[in-house]
matplotlib code that plots the C-alpha trace (Angstrom):
import matplotlib.pyplot as plt

x = [67.4, 66.8, 69.3, 69.7, 69.9, 73.8, 74.0, 71.7, 73.7, 76.7, 75.1, 73.8, 77.4, 78.9, 76.4, 77.5, 81.3, 80.6, 79.6, 82.7, 85.0, 83.5, 84.1, 87.7, 88.0, 88.8, 91.1, 94.3, 94.9, 96.8, 95.8, 94.8, 96.8, 100.4, 98.8, 96.6, 100.0, 101.9, 99.4, 99.1, 103.2, 103.1, 100.2, 102.1, 105.4, 103.9, 102.4, 105.8, 107.6, 104.4, 102.9, 101.8, 98.0, 96.2, 99.1, 98.9, 101.7, 100.8, 103.0, 103.8, 101.1, 101.4, 101.3, 97.8, 96.7, 95.5, 91.6, 90.3, 86.9, 87.5, 89.6, 87.0, 84.5, 87.1, 87.3, 83.5, 83.3, 86.3, 84.0, 81.1, 82.8, 84.6, 81.3, 79.6, 82.9, 82.4, 84.3, 82.0, 82.0, 78.3, 76.9, 79.8, 79.4, 75.7, 76.1, 79.1, 76.9, 74.1, 76.6, 77.8, 74.9, 72.9, 76.0, 77.5, 74.6, 76.9, 78.9, 82.5, 85.5, 86.3, 87.6, 87.7, 89.8, 89.1, 91.1, 91.6, 94.0, 97.3, 100.1, 100.3, 102.9, 100.7, 97.4, 99.6, 101.0, 97.7, 95.9, 98.6, 98.6, 95.0, 94.4, 91.0, 92.7, 96.3, 93.8, 92.8, 96.1, 97.3, 94.5, 96.3, 92.9, 92.5, 93.9, 92.8, 92.6, 91.6, 92.5, 90.6, 91.8, 89.9, 90.9, 88.5, 90.5, 93.5, 91.8, 92.5, 90.1, 91.4, 89.3, 90.8, 88.9, 90.5, 88.3, 89.1, 88.5, 88.2, 85.2, 82.1]
y = [75.0, 74.0, 73.5, 70.6, 70.5, 70.0, 73.2, 75.2, 74.1, 75.4, 78.9, 79.1, 78.2, 81.0, 83.2, 83.1, 82.8, 85.9, 87.7, 86.6, 88.0, 91.5, 91.8, 93.0, 91.4, 88.4, 89.6, 87.3, 83.9, 81.5, 79.1, 75.7, 73.6, 73.6, 73.8, 77.0, 78.4, 77.8, 79.6, 82.8, 82.9, 82.3, 85.1, 87.7, 86.9, 87.5, 90.9, 92.0, 91.4, 92.7, 91.0, 91.5, 91.1, 90.1, 92.5, 95.3, 95.6, 95.8, 97.1, 95.8, 95.8, 95.3, 92.3, 90.6, 89.8, 86.7, 86.5, 83.5, 84.0, 84.5, 81.3, 79.4, 80.8, 79.8, 75.9, 75.9, 76.8, 74.4, 71.9, 72.5, 72.0, 68.9, 67.9, 68.4, 67.9, 71.5, 74.8, 77.9, 81.7, 82.5, 81.2, 82.2, 85.7, 85.9, 84.8, 87.3, 90.3, 89.5, 89.1, 92.6, 94.4, 93.3, 93.5, 96.5, 98.3, 98.8, 96.4, 96.1, 95.3, 91.5, 89.1, 85.2, 82.8, 79.3, 76.0, 72.6, 69.5, 71.3, 72.1, 75.5, 76.6, 75.5, 77.1, 80.7, 80.3, 79.1, 82.4, 84.5, 83.2, 84.4, 88.4, 88.1, 86.0, 87.7, 91.2, 89.7, 88.9, 92.1, 94.4, 96.7, 97.6, 94.0, 94.1, 90.6, 87.1, 83.9, 80.3, 77.0, 73.8, 70.6, 67.0, 64.5, 61.5, 62.7, 66.1, 69.6, 72.4, 75.7, 78.9, 82.1, 85.0, 88.8, 91.6, 95.2, 96.0, 94.6, 96.3, 98.3]
z = [79.1, 82.8, 85.6, 87.4, 91.4, 91.5, 89.1, 91.8, 94.7, 92.8, 92.3, 95.8, 97.1, 94.4, 96.1, 99.5, 98.3, 96.2, 99.3, 101.2, 98.2, 98.4, 102.1, 102.9, 106.0, 104.6, 101.8, 102.9, 102.9, 100.9, 98.0, 98.9, 97.1, 95.2, 91.7, 92.8, 94.5, 91.4, 89.0, 91.7, 91.3, 87.9, 87.2, 89.1, 87.5, 84.3, 85.6, 86.6, 83.2, 81.3, 78.5, 74.6, 74.4, 71.0, 69.4, 72.0, 74.6, 78.4, 80.7, 84.1, 86.4, 90.6, 92.0, 92.6, 96.2, 97.0, 98.2, 100.0, 99.0, 95.2, 95.7, 97.3, 94.6, 91.9, 93.5, 93.4, 89.8, 88.8, 90.8, 89.0, 85.6, 86.2, 87.4, 84.0, 81.9, 80.3, 80.6, 80.9, 81.6, 81.4, 84.3, 86.6, 85.1, 85.8, 89.6, 90.0, 88.8, 90.8, 93.7, 93.2, 92.8, 95.8, 98.0, 96.9, 94.7, 92.0, 89.6, 90.2, 87.8, 87.7, 85.3, 84.9, 83.3, 82.9, 81.5, 81.8, 81.3, 81.5, 84.4, 86.0, 83.7, 80.5, 82.0, 82.4, 78.9, 77.4, 79.1, 78.1, 74.6, 74.6, 74.1, 76.5, 79.0, 79.1, 79.6, 82.5, 83.6, 82.7, 83.9, 86.4, 87.7, 89.2, 92.4, 93.8, 92.8, 93.6, 91.5, 92.2, 90.7, 91.0, 89.3, 88.0, 86.5, 84.6, 83.9, 85.9, 85.8, 86.4, 87.3, 88.1, 89.4, 89.5, 91.5, 91.5, 95.3, 98.6, 99.3, 98.3]

ax = plt.figure().add_subplot(projection="3d")
ax.plot(x, y, z, "-o")
ax.set_aspect("equal")
plt.show()
């Protein structure tokens, strides 16, 4: 399968943003939209409560720190998914792994959740009902998060990116 020029553009942008989110100097910031802020807050509320993920009880986890570089990368990935009308994990996974290996010389722990067509509350509820998404939310190794939401027509596309370390 060959990629369109717009896909290459997205991946190039993710590479640039990926280098930014690994750098500790840009670890703070705030979500760009009310939707992103709600997902961020609801995710931290779930971490504070603990959750059952795939039948396994996960204890409360420390709150996540917002990372503006992760937020930009998540928003860019949501924009790409909105433009194609499809949710996808695979291409994002490949780009993040390549960025980490190039920037740090090693793979760092990271996770990704994607969803579409729901309010922030419903998105987080759906993720918590899915074993793999819930494990990402409750993973105590994850310290940083960025959320991106893009609306296309009546659909909202969400991406949530988690990372374990503010630097290499």
